[in-house]
C-alpha positions in Angstrom: -5.1 5.6 17.1 -2.4 4.9 14.5 -3.4 2.9 11.3 -0.6 0.7 9.9 -1.1 -0.5 6.4 0.9 -3.6 5.8 0.3 -7.2 4.6 -0.6 -10.5 6.1 3.0 -12.0 6.0 4.7 -9.0 7.5 6.5 -9.5 10.8 9.5 -8.4 12.9 9.7 -4.7 11.9 5.9 -4.3 12.2 6.0 -6.1 15.6 8.7 -3.8 16.9 6.6 -0.8 15.9 3.5 -2.2 17.6 5.4 -3.1 20.7 6.7 0.4 21.0 3.3 1.9 20.5 1.9 -0.4 23.2 4.6 0.7 25.6 3.5 4.3 25.0 -0.2 3.4 25.5 -1.0 4.3 22.0 -3.7 2.3 20.2 -3.1 0.9 16.7 -4.9 -1.0 14.0 -3.2 -3.3 11.5 -4.8 -3.3 8.0 -3.5 -6.1 5.8 -3.4 -4.7 2.2 -3.6 -8.1 0.6 -6.7 -8.9 2.6 -8.4 -5.7 1.7 -10.9 -7.7 -0.4 -13.8 -10.0 0.1 -12.3 -11.0 3.5 -13.2 -7.5 4.8 -16.3 -5.4 5.0 -15.7 -1.9 3.8 -17.8 1.1 3.3 -16.4 4.4 2.0 -18.1 7.7 1.5 -16.8 11.2 0.6 -15.6 12.0 4.2 -15.1 8.7 6.0 -15.0 4.9 5.9 -15.9 2.0 8.2 -14.0 -1.3 8.0 -14.3 -4.7 9.6 -11.2 -6.8 9.0 -10.8 -10.5 8.4 -10.6 -11.2 12.1 -13.7 -9.2 13.0 -11.9 -6.1 14.2 -13.8 -2.9 13.4 -12.5 0.7 12.8 -13.9 4.0 11.7 -11.8 6.6 10.0 -12.8 9.1 12.7 -10.7 7.1 15.2 -7.5 7.4 13.1 -5.0 10.1 14.0 -2.0 9.0 11.9 -0.9 6.5 9.2 2.1 4.4 8.5 2.0 2.9 5.0 4.5 0.3 5.8 4.1 -2.1 2.9 1.4 -2.8 0.3 0.9 -6.2 -1.4 -1.2 -7.3 -4.3 -4.8 -8.0 -3.3 -5.6 -11.7 -2.9 -8.1 -13.2 -5.4 -10.6 -15.8 -4.2 -9.8 -19.3 -5.5 -13.4 -19.8 -6.5 -13.6 -16.7 -8.6 -14.0 -17.3 -12.4 -10.9 -16.1 -14.2 -13.0 -13.9 -16.5 -13.7 -11.8 -13.4 -10.2 -11.6 -11.9 -9.3 -8.4 -13.7 -12.4 -6.5 -12.6 -12.1 -7.9 -9.1 -8.6 -6.5 -8.8 -9.5 -3.2 -10.5 -12.5 -2.5 -8.2 -10.9 -3.6 -5.0 -7.8 -1.6 -6.0 -10.0 1.5 -6.5 -11.7 0.9 -3.2 -8.3 0.7 -1.4 -7.2 3.9 -3.0 -10.4 5.7 -2.1 -10.1 4.5 1.4 -6.6 5.9 1.7 -7.5 9.3 0.3 -10.1 9.8 3.0 -7.2 10.1 5.4 -5.1 12.5 3.3 -5.4 15.4 5.8 -3.9 13.6 8.8 -0.2 12.9 9.4 1.4 10.0 7.5 4.9 8.6 7.9 5.2 9.6 4.2 2.3 11.5 2.5 0.8 8.8 0.3 0.8 10.7 -3.0 4.4 11.8 -2.5 5.5 8.3 -1.7 3.6 6.9 -4.7 5.3 9.3 -7.1 8.8 8.7 -5.8 8.6 5.0 -5.4 7.3 4.6 -8.9 9.9 6.8 -10.7 13.6 5.9 -10.3 14.7 8.4 -13.0 12.9 11.2 -11.1 14.8 10.1 -8.0 18.1 10.4 -9.8 17.2 13.9 -11.1 16.4 15.2 -7.6 19.5 13.5 -6.1 21.7 15.2 -8.7 20.0 18.5 -8.2 20.9 18.3 -4.5 24.6 17.7 -5.1 24.7 13.9 -4.9 26.7 11.9 -7.4 24.6 9.5 -9.5 25.7 6.9 -12.1 25.0 7.7 -15.8 21.7 6.0 -16.4 19.4 5.0 -19.3 16.0 3.3 -19.0 15.2 1.9 -22.4 13.8 -0.8 -24.7 15.9 0.4 -27.6 18.7 -2.0 -28.4 20.6 0.5 -30.5 20.5 3.2 -27.8 21.6 0.7 -25.1 24.6 -0.6 -27.2 25.6 3.0 -27.9 25.3 3.9 -24.2 27.4 0.8 -23.3 30.3 1.8 -25.7 30.2 5.5 -24.8 29.6 5.5 -21.1 30.3 2.1 -19.5 34.0 1.4 -20.2 33.3 -2.2 -21.2 31.1 -3.2 -18.2 27.6 -2.3 -17.2 24.7 -3.4 -15.0 21.1 -4.0 -16.0 18.2 -4.1 -13.5 14.5 -3.9 -13.5 12.8 -0.7 -12.6 10.3 -2.3 -10.3 11.0 -4.1 -7.0 11.6 -7.7 -7.8 12.6 -9.0 -4.4 10.1 -10.3 -1.8 12.6 -10.6 1.1 16.0 -9.4 2.1 17.2 -13.0 2.0 16.9 -13.0 -1.8 13.9 -15.3 -2.0 12.2 -15.0 -5.5 14.5 -12.2 -6.4 15.7 -11.2 -9.8 19.2 -9.9 -9.3 21.1 -7.0 -10.9 22.8 -8.4 -14.0 26.3 -7.6 -15.2 26.5 -6.7 -18.9 29.8 -7.1 -20.9 30.6 -7.1 -24.6 29.4 -10.7 -25.1 26.1 -10.0 -23.4 25.2 -7.4 -26.0 24.3 -10.2 -28.4 21.3 -11.1 -26.3 19.6 -7.7 -26.1 17.1 -8.4 -28.8 14.4 -9.3 -26.3 14.7 -5.9 -24.6 11.6 -4.7 -26.4 9.6 -7.0 -24.2 11.1 -5.9 -20.9 12.6 -2.4 -20.7 15.4 -2.2 -18.1 17.7 0.3 -16.4 21.3 0.3 -17.5 24.2 2.0 -15.7 28.0 1.7 -15.8 29.5 -0.9 -13.5 31.1 1.0 -10.6 34.0 -0.6 -8.8 33.1 -0.3 -5.2 34.6 -0.5 -1.8 31.3 -1.3 0.0 27.6 -0.8 0.0 25.5 1.4 2.4 21.9 1.1 3.5 20.8 4.3 5.0 17.6 4.8 6.9 16.6 8.4 6.9 13.9 9.6 9.4 13.2 13.3 9.2 16.8 14.5 9.4 18.3 11.6 11.4 20.4 8.9 9.8 20.9 5.2 10.7 23.6 3.9 8.3 24.8 0.3 7.9 27.9 -0.7 5.9 28.0 -4.1 4.3 31.4 -5.5 3.2 30.4 -6.3 -0.4 33.0 -5.1 -2.9 32.8 -8.0 -5.5 29.2 -9.0 -6.1 26.4 -6.9 -7.6 23.9 -8.0 -5.0 24.9 -9.3 -1.5 21.4 -10.6 -0.8 21.7 -13.6 -3.1 24.7 -15.1 -1.3 24.7 -13.8 2.3 27.6 -15.9 3.6 30.5 -13.9 4.8 28.7 -10.6 4.8 28.2 -8.5 7.9 26.8 -5.1 8.8 28.8 -2.5 10.7 27.8 1.0 11.9 28.9 3.7 9.5 29.1 7.5 9.9 28.2 9.4 6.7 30.2 12.6 5.8 28.3 15.8 6.6 28.2 16.8 2.9 26.4 13.5 2.1 23.9 14.0 5.0 23.2 17.6 3.8 22.6 16.4 0.2 20.3 13.5 1.3 18.4 15.7 3.7 17.7 18.3 1.0 16.8 15.5 -1.5 14.3 13.9 0.9 12.7 17.3 1.7 12.3 18.0 -2.0 10.7 14.6 -2.4 8.3 15.3 0.5 9.4 12.2 2.4 9.9 11.9 6.1 11.4 8.5 5.8 13.1 6.3 3.3 15.7 3.5 2.9 18.5 4.8 0.8 21.0 2.7 -1.1 24.5 4.2 -1.9 27.9 2.8 -2.7 31.3 4.0 -1.9 33.4 3.7 -5.1 37.0 2.8 -5.2 37.5 6.2 -6.6 36.5 7.6 -3.2 33.1 9.0 -4.4 29.7 8.3 -2.9 27.1 7.3 -5.5 23.4 7.6 -4.8 21.5 4.6 -6.3 17.9 4.9 -5.1 15.5 5.5 -2.2 12.7 3.2 -1.3 10.0 4.8 0.9 9.0 1.3 2.1 12.5 -0.2 2.1 13.7 -2.8 4.5 15.6 -1.9 7.7 15.0 -4.7 10.1 18.5 -6.1 9.6 20.0 -2.8 10.7 17.9 -2.7 13.9 18.6 -6.4 14.6 22.3 -6.4 13.8 23.3 -2.9 14.9 20.7 -2.1 17.6 19.5 1.0 15.8 16.2 2.2 17.3 14.5 2.6 13.9 11.0 1.4 14.8 10.9 3.6 17.8 12.1 6.7 15.9 9.5 6.1 13.1 6.8 5.9 15.8 8.1 9.0 17.6 8.2 11.1 14.5 4.6 10.2 13.7 3.5 10.8 17.3 5.2 14.2 17.3 3.4 15.3 14.1 0.1 13.9 15.3 0.4 16.0 18.5 1.3 19.1 16.5 -1.6 18.5 14.0 -4.1 18.4 16.9 
């Protein structure tokens, strides 16, 4: 049986994954991370766990042969819970969720949980590894220091920069509830005083030909090109944008493969841009990144390849 850790509002990509598993006669269990709370009955000991989900479905860790940590959401808090207890509620259920996951650390995961956690939470670490594997990265500073940021702007940004949050701010690929990447120019520097309350990542603005979303699955690449050369983030205004199949140069594939192996990831959604200077710039990799639009628009068999990779490793593990 394959355990898929997702959330209660997830659909399409997860449905494709389950449909493929069903076609291969492989059992699966959906665990909604946001409902891993008072809605579920959970018991964990040092070697195993037993869980009954919000619909009454029961699973024991001994049944699980592989794991896909598809997407984790914040744990839901009961409406009736006193606000004074919310912090401890989230803390203890968060610890319970983490302990549950570590029971399964010795079986195959799409991405080993600790590797994924380290990479997803450290964009500067990503850039260092990318550069070490012969990929071009933008000059970058992650800071709350107004003076350092202004100095970086004048020395490295040629009059135009971008600022973005380190964490994932978007809920959907449609741009719902998303804080966009912001363009910084000389006039914007006057408004940096609040940076002490919210450190951000700053990079030079790169004039681009187009953006690339690359899904990497253990040495295979599924790459979509989107015709966005003007806006910082195509997801906010999707009209006029379309995906097309793109073939990456061999040198970029080699660098990305080496980077992912060093990160210890079997899968990731990688963002790059092709600059007007002809160079490919690595921006980031999201181990849980979205790819449904590529499967839908370009007919890439991504869900099937993810499942096949995990099934292959399960069979080898046994």
